[in-house]
VEXLOKE-487162 format. One record per residue: x, y, z of N, C-alpha, C, O in turn. Coordinates in steps of 0.1 Angstrom, whole numbers, padded with zeros to 4 digits, m for minus. Layout:
N
   n_u   n_v   n_w  ca_u  ca_v  ca_w   c_u   c_v   c_w   o_u   o_v   o_w
     X     Y     Z     X     Y     Z     X     Y     Z     X     Y     Z
...
//
This chain:
311
   n_u   n_v   n_w  ca_u  ca_v  ca_w   c_u   c_v   c_w   o_u   o_v   o_w
 m0454  0241  0232 m0457  0243  0218 m0467  0232  0214 m0464  0220  0215
 m0478  0236  0207 m0488  0226  0203 m0483  0219  0191 m0474  0223  0184
 m0490  0207  0188 m0486  0199  0176 m0487  0206  0163 m0479  0204  0154
 m0498  0214  0161 m0500  0221  0149 m0488  0231  0146 m0484  0232  0134
 m0484  0238  0156 m0472  0247  0154 m0460  0240  0150 m0452  0244  0142
 m0458  0228  0156 m0446  0220  0153 m0446  0216  0138 m0436  0216  0132
 m0458  0212  0134 m0459  0207  0120 m0456  0219  0110 m0450  0218  0100
 m0462  0231  0114 m0460  0243  0106 m0445  0246  0105 m0440  0250  0094
 m0438  0246  0116 m0424  0249  0116 m0415  0239  0108 m0406  0243  0101
 m0419  0226  0109 m0412  0216  0102 m0414  0218  0087 m0404  0217  0079
 m0426  0222  0082 m0429  0224  0068 m0421  0237  0064 m0415  0237  0052
 m0420  0247  0072 m0412  0259  0069 m0398  0256  0067 m0391  0260  0058
 m0392  0248  0077 m0378  0244  0076 m0375  0237  0063 m0365  0239  0057
 m0384  0227  0059 m0382  0220  0047 m0382  0228  0035 m0375  0226  0026
 m0391  0238  0035 m0392  0247  0023 m0379  0256  0022 m0375  0258  0011
 m0374  0260  0034 m0362  0268  0033 m0350  0260  0028 m0342  0265  0020
 m0349  0248  0032 m0338  0239  0027 m0340  0237  0012 m0330  0237  0005
 m0352  0235  0007 m0355  0233 m0007 m0351  0246 m0015 m0345  0244 m0025
 m0354  0258 m0010 m0350  0270 m0017 m0335  0271 m0018 m0330  0275 m0028
 m0328  0268 m0007 m0314  0270 m0007 m0308  0260 m0017 m0298  0263 m0024
 m0313  0248 m0018 m0308  0238 m0027 m0309  0243 m0042 m0302  0239 m0050
 m0320  0251 m0044 m0322  0256 m0058 m0314  0268 m0061 m0315  0274 m0072
 m0305  0272 m0052 m0296  0283 m0054 m0302  0296 m0060 m0301  0299 m0072
 m0309  0303 m0051 m0315  0316 m0055 m0303  0326 m0059 m0294  0328 m0052
 m0305  0331 m0071 m0295  0341 m0076 m0300  0355 m0075 m0312  0358 m0079
 m0293  0364 m0069 m0297  0377 m0067 m0287  0386 m0074 m0275  0386 m0072
 m0292  0394 m0084 m0283  0404 m0091 m0291  0417 m0091 m0303  0418 m0088
 m0283  0428 m0093 m0290  0441 m0093 m0280  0452 m0096 m0269  0449 m0101
 m0284  0464 m0093 m0276  0476 m0096 m0282  0488 m0091 m0294  0488 m0087
 m0274  0499 m0092 m0279  0512 m0088 m0272  0522 m0097 m0261  0520 m0101
 m0279  0533 m0100 m0273  0544 m0108 m0277  0557 m0104 m0287  0559 m0097
 m0269  0567 m0107 m0271  0581 m0104 m0270  0589 m0117 m0260  0587 m0124
 m0280  0597 m0120 m0281  0604 m0133 m0282  0619 m0131 m0288  0624 m0122
 m0276  0626 m0141 m0278  0641 m0142 m0283  0644 m0156 m0277  0640 m0166
 m0295  0650 m0156 m0302  0653 m0169 m0303  0668 m0171 m0309  0674 m0162
 m0298  0673 m0182 m0299  0687 m0184 m0301  0691 m0199 m0305  0682 m0207
 m0300  0704 m0202 m0303  0709 m0215 m0317  0714 m0215 m0325  0712 m0206
 m0321  0721 m0226 m0334  0727 m0227 m0345  0717 m0230 m0357  0720 m0230
 m0341  0704 m0232 m0351  0694 m0234 m0351  0684 m0223 m0358  0674 m0223
 m0343  0687 m0212 m0341  0678 m0201 m0353  0679 m0191 m0362  0687 m0193
 m0352  0672 m0180 m0362  0672 m0170 m0363  0685 m0163 m0352  0692 m0161
 m0375  0690 m0160 m0376  0702 m0152 m0374  0699 m0137 m0374  0688 m0133
 m0370  0710 m0130 m0368  0709 m0116 m0354  0703 m0113 m0345  0706 m0121
 m0353  0695 m0103 m0340  0689 m0098 m0335  0680 m0109 m0342  0670 m0113
 m0323  0682 m0115 m0318  0674 m0126 m0312  0661 m0121 m0309  0652 m0130
 m0311  0659 m0108 m0305  0646 m0103 m0315  0636 m0100 m0326  0639 m0096
 m0312  0623 m0103 m0321  0612 m0101 m0314  0599 m0098 m0302  0598 m0101
 m0321  0590 m0092 m0314  0577 m0089 m0323  0566 m0093 m0336  0567 m0093
 m0317  0555 m0097 m0325  0543 m0100 m0318  0531 m0094 m0306  0530 m0093
 m0326  0521 m0090 m0320  0509 m0084 m0330  0497 m0085 m0342  0499 m0088
 m0325  0485 m0084 m0333  0473 m0085 m0326  0461 m0081 m0313  0460 m0083
 m0333  0451 m0076 m0327  0437 m0073 m0336  0427 m0081 m0348  0427 m0080
 m0329  0418 m0088 m0336  0408 m0096 m0333  0394 m0089 m0321  0390 m0087
 m0344  0387 m0085 m0343  0374 m0078 m0346  0364 m0088 m0357  0364 m0094
 m0338  0354 m0090 m0340  0343 m0100 m0337  0330 m0093 m0327  0328 m0087
 m0346  0320 m0095 m0343  0307 m0090 m0351  0297 m0098 m0361  0300 m0104
 m0347  0284 m0098 m0354  0274 m0105 m0346  0261 m0105 m0338  0259 m0096
 m0348  0252 m0114 m0341  0240 m0114 m0344  0232 m0127 m0352  0236 m0136
 m0338  0220 m0128 m0340  0211 m0140 m0348  0199 m0136 m0347  0193 m0125
 m0358  0196 m0145 m0367  0184 m0142 m0360  0171 m0147 m0349  0172 m0154
 m0365  0160 m0144 m0360  0147 m0147 m0359  0145 m0163 m0350  0138 m0168
 m0368  0152 m0170 m0368  0150 m0185 m0359  0160 m0192 m0359  0160 m0204
 m0351  0168 m0184 m0342  0177 m0191 m0348  0191 m0192 m0340  0201 m0195
 m0361  0193 m0190 m0367  0206 m0191 m0362  0215 m0178 m0359  0209 m0168
 m0363  0228 m0180 m0359  0237 m0169 m0371  0246 m0166 m0379  0249 m0175
 m0371  0250 m0153 m0382  0260 m0149 m0375  0270 m0141 m0368  0267 m0131
 m0376  0283 m0144 m0370  0294 m0137 m0380  0305 m0135 m0388  0310 m0143
 m0380  0310 m0122 m0389  0321 m0118 m0380  0333 m0115 m0369  0332 m0110
 m0385  0345 m0119 m0377  0357 m0118 m0386  0369 m0114 m0398  0370 m0120
 m0382  0377 m0105 m0389  0390 m0103 m0380  0401 m0099 m0369  0398 m0094
 m0384  0413 m0101 m0376  0425 m0099 m0382  0432 m0087 m0393  0435 m0087
 m0373  0436 m0077 m0377  0444 m0066 m0372  0458 m0070 m0360  0461 m0070
 m0381  0467 m0072 m0378  0481 m0077 m0383  0491 m0067 m0394  0491 m0064
 m0374  0501 m0063 m0378  0511 m0053 m0388  0520 m0059 m0397  0524 m0051
 m0388  0523 m0072 m0398  0532 m0077 m0412  0526 m0076 m0422  0533 m0074
 m0413  0513 m0078 m0426  0506 m0077 m0430  0505 m0063 m0442  0505 m0060
 m0421  0503 m0054 m0424  0503 m0040 m0430  0516 m0035 m0440  0516 m0027
 m0425  0527 m0040 m0430  0540 m0037 m0444  0541 m0042 m0452  0548 m0036
 m0447  0535 m0053 m0460  0536 m0059 m0470  0526 m0053 m0482  0525 m0056
 m0465  0517 m0043 m0473  0507 m0037 m0474  0494 m0044 m0481  0485 m0040
 m0465  0492 m0054 m0465  0479 m0061 m0455  0469 m0056 m0459  0458 m0054
 m0443  0474 m0053 m0433  0465 m0046 m0425  0457 m0056 m0414  0459 m0058
 m0432  0446 m0062 m0425  0437 m0071 m0428  0441 m0086 m0439  0446 m0089
 m0419  0439 m0095 m0420  0443 m0109 m0414  0432 m0117 m0406  0424 m0113
 m0418  0432 m0130 m0412  0423 m0140 m0411  0408 m0135 m0401  0402 m0135
 m0423  0403 m0132 m0424  0389 m0128 m0425  0380 m0140 m0433  0383 m0149
 m0418  0369 m0140 m0419  0360 m0152 m0416  0345 m0147 m0409  0343 m0138
 m0421  0336 m0155 m0419  0322 m0153 m0415  0316 m0167 m0422  0317 m0176
 m0402  0311 m0167 m0397  0306 m0180 m0395  0291 m0179 m0390  0285 m0170
 m0400  0284 m0190 m0399  0270 m0192 m0390  0266 m0203 m0393  0270 m0215
 m0379  0260 m0201 m0369  0256 m0211 m0372  0242 m0216 m0374  0233 m0208
 m0372  0240 m0229 m0376  0227 m0235 m0364  0218 m0240 m0365  0211 m0250
 m0353  0219 m0233 m0342  0210 m0235 m0338  0211 m0250 m0338  0200 m0257
 m0334  0222 m0255 m0330  0224 m0269 m0341  0228 m0278 m0339  0231 m0290
 m0353  0229 m0273 m0365  0233 m0281 m0369  0247 m0278 m0381  0250 m0281
 m0361  0255 m0273 m0364  0269 m0270 m0369  0271 m0256 m0370  0262 m0248
 m0373  0284 m0253 m0378  0288 m0240 m0391  0295 m0242 m0393  0304 m0250
 m0401  0291 m0234 m0414  0298 m0233 m0415  0305 m0220 m0414  0299 m0209
 m0417  0318 m0221 m0418  0326 m0209 m0432  0333 m0207 m0437  0339 m0217
 m0437  0332 m0195 m0450  0339 m0192 m0446  0351 m0184 m0441  0350 m0173
 m0449  0363 m0189 m0446  0375 m0182 m0459  0380 m0174 m0468  0385 m0180
 m0459  0377 m0161 m0470  0382 m0153 m0470  0397 m0152 m0481  0403 m0150
 m0458  0403 m0153 m0458  0418 m0152 m0445  0422 m0159 m0435  0416 m0159
 m0446  0433 m0166 m0435  0439 m0173 m0430  0432 m0186 m0419  0433 m0189
 m0440  0426 m0193 m0436  0419 m0205 m0434  0429 m0217 m0439  0440 m0217
 m0425  0424 m0226 m0423  0432 m0238 m0425  0422 m0250 m0419  0412 m0250
 m0433  0426 m0260 m0435  0418 m0272 m0423  0419 m0281 m0413  0426 m0279
 m0424  0412 m0292 m0413  0411 m0302 m0411  0425 m0308 m0399  0429 m0309
 m0421  0432 m0312 m0420  0445 m0318 m0413  0455 m0309 m0404  0462 m0312
 m0417  0454 m0296 m0411  0463 m0286 m0396  0460 m0284 m0388  0469 m0281
 m0393  0447 m0285 m0379  0443 m0283 m0370  0447 m0296 m0358  0448 m0294
 m0377  0448 m0307 m0369  0451 m0320 m0371  0466 m0324 m0367  0470 m0335
 m0377  0474 m0315 m0381  0488 m0319 m0369  0496 m0325 m0371  0504 m0334
 m0357  0495 m0319 m0345  0502 m0324 m0333  0493 m0321 m0329  0493 m0309
 m0328  0487 m0331 m0317  0478 m0329 m0303  0484 m0333 m0294  0477 m0336
 m0303  0497 m0335 m0291  0504 m0339 m0280  0503 m0328 m0283  0505 m0317
 m0268  0502 m0332 m0257  0501 m0322 m0255  0514 m0315 m0256  0525 m0321
 m0253  0514 m0302 m0252  0526 m0294 m0243  0523 m0282 m0244  0512 m0277
 m0235  0533 m0278 m0227  0531 m0266 m0235  0533 m0253 m0231  0529 m0242
 m0247  0540 m0254 m0255  0543 m0243 m0270  0543 m0246 m0278  0534 m0243
 m0275  0554 m0252 m0289  0556 m0255 m0292  0558 m0270 m0283  0560 m0278
 m0305  0557 m0273 m0309  0558 m0287 m0308  0573 m0292 m0308  0582 m0283
 m0309  0575 m0305 m0308  0588 m0310 m0320  0597 m0306 m0319  0609 m0304
 m0332  0591 m0304 m0344  0598 m0300 m0346  0599 m0285 m0357  0603 m0281
 m0336  0595 m0277 m0338  0595 m0263 m0343  0609 m0258 m0338  0619 m0262
 m0352  0608 m0249 m0359  0620 m0243 m0371  0625 m0251 m0378  0634 m0247
 m0373  0619 m0263 m0384  0623 m0272 m0393  0611 m0274 m0394  0602 m0267
 m0401  0612 m0285 m0410  0601 m0288 m0403  0589 m0294 m0393  0591 m0302
 m0407  0577 m0291 m0401  0565 m0295 m0408  0559 m0307 m0420  0563 m0309
 m0402  0550 m0315 m0410  0543 m0325 m0420  0534 m0319 m0419  0531 m0307
 m0430  0530 m0326 m0441  0522 m0321 m0436  0510 m0314 m0427  0503 m0319
 m0442  0507 m0302 m0437  0496 m0293 m0445  0483 m0295 m0442  0473 m0288
 m0455  0483 m0304 m0463  0471 m0306 m0470  0468 m0293 m0474  0477 m0286
 m0473  0455 m0291 m0481  0451 m0279 m0472  0446 m0268 m0467  0434 m0269
 m0469  0454 m0258 m0461  0450 m0247 m0470  0452 m0234 m0474  0464 m0232
 m0472  0442 m0227 m0482  0443 m0215 m0479  0432 m0205 m0469  0425 m0206
 m0488  0431 m0195 m0487  0420 m0185 m0494  0408 m0190 m0502  0409 m0200
 m0491  0397 m0184 m0498  0384 m0187 m0498  0380 m0201 m0508  0378 m0208
 m0486  0380 m0207 m0483  0376 m0221 m0473  0365 m0222 m0465  0364 m0213
 m0473  0358 m0233 m0464  0347 m0235 m0453  0352 m0245 m0456  0359 m0254
 m0441  0347 m0243 m0430  0350 m0252 m0421  0337 m0254 m0417  0331 m0245
 m0419  0334 m0267 m0411  0322 m0270 m0399  0326 m0278 m0400  0335 m0287
 m0388  0320 m0275 m0375  0322 m0283 m0368  0309 m0285 m0368  0301 m0276
 m0361  0308 m0296 m0353  0296 m0298 m0341  0299 m0307 m0343  0305 m0318
 m0329  0296 m0302 m0317  0299 m0310 m0313  0287 m0318 m0310  0276 m0313
 m0314  0289 m0332 m0310  0278 m0341 m0296  0281 m0346 m0289  0289 m0341
 m0291  0273 m0356 m0278  0274 m0361 m0275  0288 m0366 m0264  0294 m0362
 m0283  0294 m0374 m0280  0307 m0381 m0291  0317 m0378 m0291  0327 m0385
 m0300  0314 m0369 m0311  0324 m0366 m0316  0322 m0352 m0316  0311 m0346
 m0321  0332 m0346 m0329  0331 m0334 m0343  0336 m0337 m0345  0347 m0342
 m0353  0328 m0334 m0367  0331 m0337 m0374  0336 m0324 m0371  0331 m0313
 m0383  0345 m0326 m0391  0350 m0315 m0406  0351 m0318 m0409  0352 m0330
 m0414  0349 m0308 m0428  0350 m0309 m0434  0355 m0296 m0430  0350 m0286
 m0444  0364 m0297 m0451  0368 m0285 m0466  0368 m0287 m0471  0370 m0299
 m0474  0365 m0277 m0488  0363 m0278 m0495  0368 m0266 m0491  0364 m0255
 m0505  0376 m0268 m0513  0381 m0256 m0528  0377 m0259 m0533  0382 m0269
 m0534  0368 m0251 m0548  0364 m0254 m0558  0376 m0253 m0554  0387 m0247
 m0569  0375 m0260 m0579  0385 m0259 m0584  0387 m0244 m0584  0378 m0236
 m0587  0399 m0241 m0591  0403 m0228 m0605  0398 m0225 m0609  0399 m0213
 m0612  0393 m0235 m0626  0388 m0232 m0636  0399 m0236 m0648  0397 m0235
 m0631  0411 m0239 m0640  0422 m0242 m0640  0423 m0258 m0641  0413 m0265
 m0640  0436 m0262 m0641  0438 m0277 m0628  0437 m0284 m0628  0437 m0296
 m0617  0436 m0276 m0604  0435 m0283 m0600  0421 m0286 m0602  0412 m0278
 m0593  0419 m0297 m0588  0406 m0301 m0574  0403 m0295 m0568  0412 m0289
 m0570  0391 m0297 m0556  0387 m0292 m0546  0394 m0301 m0549  0398 m0312
 m0534  0395 m0295 m0523  0401 m0303 m0511  0391 m0305 m0508  0384 m0295
 m0506  0391 m0317 m0495  0381 m0320 m0484  0389 m0328 m0487  0396 m0337
 m0471  0386 m0324 m0460  0392 m0330 m0449  0381 m0332 m0447  0373 m0323
 m0442  0381 m0343 m0432  0372 m0346 m0420  0379 m0352 m0421  0390 m0358
 m0408  0373 m0350 m0396  0380 m0355 m0384  0370 m0356 m0385  0359 m0350
 m0373  0374 m0362 m0361  0366 m0364 m0349  0374 m0365 m0350  0385 m0372
 m0338  0370 m0359 m0325  0376 m0361 m0316  0366 m0368 m0314  0355 m0362
 m0312  0369 m0380 m0305  0359 m0389 m0290  0363 m0389 m0286  0374 m0392
 m0281  0353 m0386 m0267  0355 m0386 m0260  0345 m0395 m0249  0340 m0392
 m0265  0342 m0407 m0260  0332 m0416 m0247  0337 m0422 m0238  0329 m0426
 m0245  0350 m0424 m0233  0356 m0430 m0224  0361 m0418 m0229  0369 m0410
 m0211  0358 m0418 m0203  0363 m0407 m0203  0378 m0406 m0201  0385 m0416
 m0204  0382 m0393 m0204  0396 m0390 m0216  0404 m0394 m0218  0416 m0391
 m0226  0398 m0401 m0238  0405 m0406 m0250  0399 m0398 m0252  0387 m0397
 m0259  0408 m0393 m0271  0403 m0387 m0283  0410 m0394 m0283  0422 m0395
 m0292  0402 m0398 m0304  0407 m0405 m0316  0404 m0396 m0317  0393 m0390
 m0325  0414 m0394 m0336  0411 m0385 m0350  0416 m0391 m0350  0425 m0399
 m0360  0408 m0387 m0374  0412 m0392 m0383  0409 m0381 m0382  0399 m0373
 m0394  0417 m0380 m0404  0415 m0370 m0417  0420 m0376 m0418  0431 m0382
 m0428  0413 m0374 m0441  0417 m0378 m0451  0414 m0367 m0449  0405 m0359
 m0462  0421 m0367 m0472  0417 m0357 m0484  0427 m0357 m0483  0438 m0363
 m0495  0423 m0351 m0507  0431 m0350 m0510  0434 m0336 m0511  0424 m0328
 m0511  0446 m0332 m0514  0451 m0319 m0529  0454 m0318 m0534  0463 m0323
 m0536  0445 m0310 m0550  0447 m0308 m0553  0451 m0294 m0563  0447 m0288
 m0544  0458 m0288 m0546  0463 m0274 m0556  0473 m0272 m0560  0476 m0261
 m0561  0479 m0283 m0572  0489 m0282 m0582  0486 m0294 m0580  0477 m0301
 m0592  0494 m0295 m0602  0493 m0306 m0596  0496 m0319 m0601  0493 m0329
 m0584  0503 m0319 m0577  0507 m0331 m0565  0498 m0334 m0555  0501 m0328
 m0567  0488 m0342 m0556  0478 m0344 m0544  0485 m0352 m0546  0494 m0360
 m0532  0481 m0349 m0520  0486 m0355 m0512  0474 m0360 m0508  0465 m0353
 m0508  0475 m0373 m0500  0465 m0379 m0485  0470 m0380 m0483  0481 m0386
 m0476  0463 m0374 m0462  0467 m0373 m0453  0458 m0382 m0455  0446 m0383
 m0443  0465 m0389 m0433  0458 m0397 m0420  0464 m0394 m0418  0476 m0394
 m0410  0456 m0391 m0396  0461 m0388 m0386  0453 m0396 m0387  0441 m0397
 m0377  0460 m0402 m0365  0454 m0409 m0353  0462 m0404 m0352  0474 m0404
 m0342  0454 m0401 m0329  0461 m0398 m0317  0452 m0402 m0319  0440 m0405
 m0306  0458 m0403 m0293  0451 m0406 m0282  0458 m0398 m0281  0470 m0398
 m0273  0450 m0392 m0261  0455 m0386 m0249  0447 m0391 m0250  0435 m0394
 m0238  0454 m0393 m0226  0448 m0397 m0214  0452 m0388 m0212  0464 m0386
 m0206  0442 m0384 m0195  0445 m0375 m0182  0442 m0382 m0180  0432 m0389
 m0173  0452 m0381 m0160  0451 m0387 m0149  0456 m0377 m0148  0468 m0375
 m0142  0446 m0371 m0133  0450 m0361 m0140  0456 m0349 m0149  0449 m0344
 m0137  0468 m0344 m0143  0474 m0333 m0155  0482 m0337 m0162  0488 m0328
 m0158  0483 m0350 m0169  0491 m0355 m0181  0483 m0358 m0180  0472 m0364
 m0193  0489 m0355 m0206  0482 m0359 m0215  0493 m0365 m0217  0504 m0359
 m0220  0491 m0377 m0229  0500 m0384 m0243  0493 m0385 m0244  0481 m0386
 m0253  0501 m0386 m0267  0496 m0387 m0276  0505 m0394 m0275  0517 m0394
 m0287  0499 m0401 m0298  0507 m0406 m0311  0500 m0403 m0311  0487 m0401
 m0322  0507 m0402 m0334  0501 m0398 m0346  0509 m0404 m0345  0522 m0406
 m0357  0502 m0406 m0369  0509 m0410 m0381  0502 m0404 m0382  0489 m0404
 m0390  0510 m0398 m0402  0504 m0391 m0414  0511 m0398 m0414  0523 m0402
 m0425  0503 m0399 m0438  0509 m0403 m0449  0505 m0394 m0450  0493 m0390
 m0457  0514 m0390 m0469  0511 m0381 m0481  0517 m0388 m0483  0529 m0389
 m0489  0507 m0393 m0502  0511 m0400 m0514  0509 m0391 m0517  0498 m0387
 m0520  0520 m0387 m0531  0520 m0378 m0544  0521 m0385 m0545  0528 m0395
 m0554  0515 m0379 m0568  0516 m0384 m0574  0529 m0381 m0584  0533 m0386
 m0568  0537 m0372 m0573  0550 m0368 m0568  0560 m0379 m0556  0560 m0383
 m0577  0569 m0383 m0574  0578 m0394 m0562  0588 m0389 m0563  0593 m0378
 m0552  0590 m0398 m0541  0599 m0396 m0532  0595 m0385 m0524  0603 m0380
 m0531  0582 m0382 m0522  0577 m0371 m0511  0568 m0375 m0504  0562 m0367
 m0509  0567 m0388 m0497  0559 m0393 m0484  0565 m0389 m0483  0577 m0389
 m0474  0557 m0387 m0460  0562 m0384 m0450  0554 m0392 m0452  0542 m0396
 m0439  0560 m0395 m0428  0554 m0402 m0415  0558 m0395 m0413  0570 m0393
 m0406  0549 m0392 m0394  0552 m0385 m0382  0547 m0393 m0382  0535 m0397
 m0372  0556 m0396 m0360  0552 m0403 m0348  0556 m0394 m0349  0567 m0388
 m0338  0548 m0393 m0326  0551 m0385 m0314  0545 m0390 m0314  0535 m0397
 m0302  0551 m0386 m0289  0545 m0388 m0281  0548 m0376 m0283  0558 m0369
 m0271  0540 m0374 m0262  0542 m0363 m0248  0536 m0365 m0247  0526 m0373
 m0238  0541 m0358 m0225  0535 m0359 m0219  0536 m0345 m0219  0546 m0338
 m0213  0525 m0340 m0206  0525 m0328 m0192  0520 m0330 m0189  0513 m0339
 m0183  0524 m0321 m0169  0520 m0322 m0163  0517 m0308 m0164  0525 m0299
 m0158  0505 m0306 m0152  0501 m0293 m0137  0506 m0294 m0129  0499 m0300
 m0134  0517 m0287 m0121  0522 m0287 m0111  0512 m0280 m0100  0511 m0284
 m0116  0506 m0270 m0109  0496 m0262 m0119  0487 m0256 m0131  0488 m0258
 m0115  0477 m0248 m0124  0469 m0241 m0133  0476 m0231 m0143  0471 m0227
 m0128  0488 m0227 m0136  0496 m0217 m0143  0508 m0222 m0152  0513 m0216
 m0139  0513 m0234 m0144  0526 m0239 m0151  0524 m0252 m0146  0518 m0261
 m0163  0529 m0253 m0171  0528 m0266 m0177  0542 m0269 m0181  0549 m0259
 m0179  0545 m0282 m0185  0558 m0286 m0195  0554 m0297 m0193  0544 m0304
 m0205  0563 m0299 m0214  0560 m0310 m0221  0573 m0315 m0222  0583 m0307
 m0227  0572 m0327 m0235  0583 m0332 m0247  0576 m0339 m0246  0566 m0346
 m0258  0583 m0337 m0271  0577 m0343 m0279  0588 m0348 m0279  0600 m0343
 m0287  0585 m0358 m0297  0595 m0364 m0310  0588 m0368 m0309  0576 m0372
 m0321  0594 m0366 m0334  0588 m0369 m0344  0599 m0372 m0343  0610 m0369
 m0354  0594 m0379 m0366  0602 m0383 m0379  0594 m0381 m0380  0583 m0386
 m0387  0600 m0373 m0400  0594 m0370 m0411  0602 m0378 m0414  0614 m0374
 m0416  0596 m0388 m0426  0603 m0397 m0440  0600 m0393 m0444  0589 m0392
 m0448  0611 m0391 m0462  0610 m0387 m0470  0613 m0399 m0467  0621 m0407
 m0482  0606 m0399 m0491  0608 m0411 m0497  0622 m0410 m0501  0628 m0420
 m0500  0627 m0398 m0507  0640 m0396 m0500  0650 m0388 m0506  0658 m0381
 m0486  0649 m0387 m0479  0659 m0379 m0465  0660 m0385 m0461  0652 m0394
 m0458  0671 m0381 m0444  0673 m0386 m0435  0661 m0381 m0437  0656 m0370
 m0426  0658 m0390 m0417  0646 m0387 m0407  0650 m0376 m0402  0661 m0375
 m0405  0640 m0367 m0395  0642 m0356 m0381  0638 m0361 m0380  0626 m0366
 m0371  0646 m0360 m0358  0643 m0364 m0349  0643 m0352 m0349  0652 m0344
 m0340  0633 m0351 m0332  0632 m0339 m0318  0628 m0343 m0316  0620 m0352
 m0308  0633 m0336 m0294  0629 m0337 m0288  0628 m0323 m0291  0637 m0314
 m0280  0618 m0321 m0274  0617 m0308 m0260  0611 m0307 m0257  0602 m0315
 m0252  0616 m0298 m0239  0610 m0295 m0239  0604 m0282 m0245  0609 m0272
 m0233  0592 m0281 m0232  0585 m0268 m0217  0580 m0265 m0210  0577 m0275
 m0214  0579 m0253 m0201  0573 m0249 m0202  0566 m0236 m0211  0569 m0228
 m0194  0556 m0234 m0194  0548 m0221 m0180  0544 m0218 m0172  0541 m0226
 m0178  0543 m0205 m0165  0538 m0199 m0168  0529 m0188 m0175  0532 m0179
 m0163  0516 m0189 m0165  0506 m0179 m0152  0502 m0172 m0142  0500 m0178
 m0153  0502 m0158 m0142  0498 m0150 m0147  0488 m0140 m0153  0492 m0130
 m0146  0475 m0143 m0151  0465 m0134 m0166  0465 m0134 m0172  0464 m0145
 m0173  0467 m0122 m0187  0467 m0122 m0193  0481 m0123 m0205  0483 m0121
 m0184  0491 m0125 m0189  0505 m0126 m0188  0510 m0141 m0179  0506 m0148
 m0199  0517 m0145 m0199  0522 m0158 m0203  0537 m0158 m0213  0541 m0151
 m0195  0545 m0165 m0199  0559 m0166 m0202  0562 m0181 m0194  0559 m0190
 m0215  0566 m0183 m0220  0568 m0197 m0227  0581 m0198 m0231  0588 m0188
 m0227  0586 m0210 m0234  0599 m0213 m0239  0600 m0227 m0235  0592 m0236
 m0249  0608 m0229 m0255  0610 m0242 m0258  0625 m0244 m0261  0632 m0235
 m0257  0630 m0257 m0261  0643 m0261 m0270  0642 m0273 m0266  0637 m0283
 m0283  0646 m0272 m0292  0644 m0282 m0298  0658 m0287 m0301  0667 m0279
 m0300  0659 m0300 m0307  0671 m0306 m0320  0666 m0312 m0320  0657 m0321
 m0331  0671 m0308 m0344  0667 m0313 m0351  0678 m0319 m0353  0689 m0313
 m0356  0676 m0332 m0364  0687 m0339 m0379  0681 m0340 m0381  0670 m0344
 m0388  0690 m0338 m0402  0687 m0339 m0406  0674 m0330 m0411  0664 m0335
 m0402  0675 m0318 m0404  0664 m0309 m0419  0660 m0309 m0428  0668 m0310
 m0421  0646 m0309 m0434  0640 m0312 m0443  0641 m0300 m0443  0651 m0292
 m0451  0631 m0298 m0462  0631 m0288 m0457  0629 m0274 m0465  0632 m0265
 m0445  0624 m0272 m0441  0622 m0258 m0436  0635 m0252 m0430  0643 m0258
 m0438  0636 m0239 m0433  0647 m0231 m0420  0643 m0224 m0419  0631 m0221
 m0411  0652 m0223 m0398  0648 m0217 m0398  0648 m0202 m0388  0645 m0195
 m0409  0651 m0196 m0409  0651 m0181 m0421  0659 m0176 m0428  0666 m0184
 m0424  0658 m0163 m0436  0664 m0157 m0434  0680 m0159 m0424  0685 m0155
 m0444  0686 m0165 m0444  0700 m0167 m0437  0705 m0179 m0438  0716 m0183
 m0431  0696 m0187 m0425  0699 m0200 m0435  0700 m0211 m0446  0693 m0210
 m0432  0708 m0221 m0440  0708 m0233 m0431  0705 m0245 m0419  0707 m0244
 m0437  0700 m0256 m0430  0697 m0268 m0424  0709 m0274 m0430  0720 m0274
 m0412  0708 m0279 m0405  0720 m0285 m0402  0718 m0300 m0401  0706 m0304
 m0400  0729 m0307 m0396  0728 m0321 m0382  0722 m0322 m0380  0715 m0332
 m0374  0725 m0313 m0360  0720 m0312 m0355  0720 m0298 m0357  0729 m0291
 m0348  0709 m0294 m0343  0708 m0280 m0330  0701 m0280 m0328  0692 m0289
 m0322  0704 m0271 m0309  0696 m0268 m0310  0691 m0254 m0312  0698 m0244
 m0307  0678 m0253 m0307  0671 m0240 m0294  0664 m0238 m0289  0657 m0247
 m0288  0665 m0226 m0277  0657 m0223 m0279  0649 m0210 m0287  0654 m0201
 m0273  0638 m0208 m0274  0630 m0196 m0261  0623 m0193 m0255  0618 m0202
 m0257  0624 m0180 m0246  0616 m0175 m0251  0606 m0165 m0260  0609 m0157
 m0246  0594 m0166 m0251  0583 m0157 m0240  0575 m0152 m0231  0571 m0159
 m0239  0573 m0139 m0229  0565 m0132 m0237  0553 m0126 m0245  0555 m0117
 m0233  0541 m0130 m0241  0529 m0126 m0231  0519 m0120 m0219  0518 m0124
 m0237  0511 m0111 m0229  0500 m0105 m0237  0487 m0106 m0249  0487 m0103
 m0231  0476 m0110 m0238  0464 m0111 m0232  0454 m0101 m0220  0454 m0098
 m0240  0446 m0095 m0235  0436 m0085 m0244  0423 m0085 m0241  0414 m0078
//
């Protein structure tokens, strides 16, 4: 064996020891779903989802932390991508966490889009969602938990073309026991038509029950493209393992019929296994299609059963 090969193997061995010392954490899960009803997926109603999340990092001498994470997703592998949801998080020793999402980032508005309590899925599941704001790759996200509030901010720099940078901020306030108040605002400049988003929500927990109300507004510079979303929901923890919920929402379009949605959800957890289901009724389904080959319907009913395992 020549000297260069020996040096290379020595460096490789040292790197492997270093990685082991940093305790790579692997978590993941798999699920099996059945989707039906006249608003469900066309063709074979059975589907599977799975993924592995790899996380590792460490603490610096000054108390800061650095953590790297990425998701190995079979659906992305089939599409030729392989890795998904890559991020690098820097913790500032009590000063919050700054995360750079190389892939799969979600902005503040997208994270706050529907905060209503649910046992499984949102009331509008399988139909059009409220505006997601600016969620993309190569974006920054900052969060910091204070005594009575958690603040959030996301920022995506300008692409260097005609589009401006996008900025969103938000806060979840828990100053009153059992009550959470949330707000998020931001401007999405991901296209030539800027969209200003505003979100307000409140949830209150009493025993095993949680109720919530929410209102979103998306003001677009494009003519006839404004949206307004209003929703309420209630969930109840029957036991430590069983939860049920009901939710209702209305997505109002400036230039189209309003989408009305109602949904029931339930879940049962036994160790690392969860069996969950939802039944949704959608009227005047919006711009989203429920699957390949599907068309929007004046009214549809969709149900889904999902069996998932976490490890």
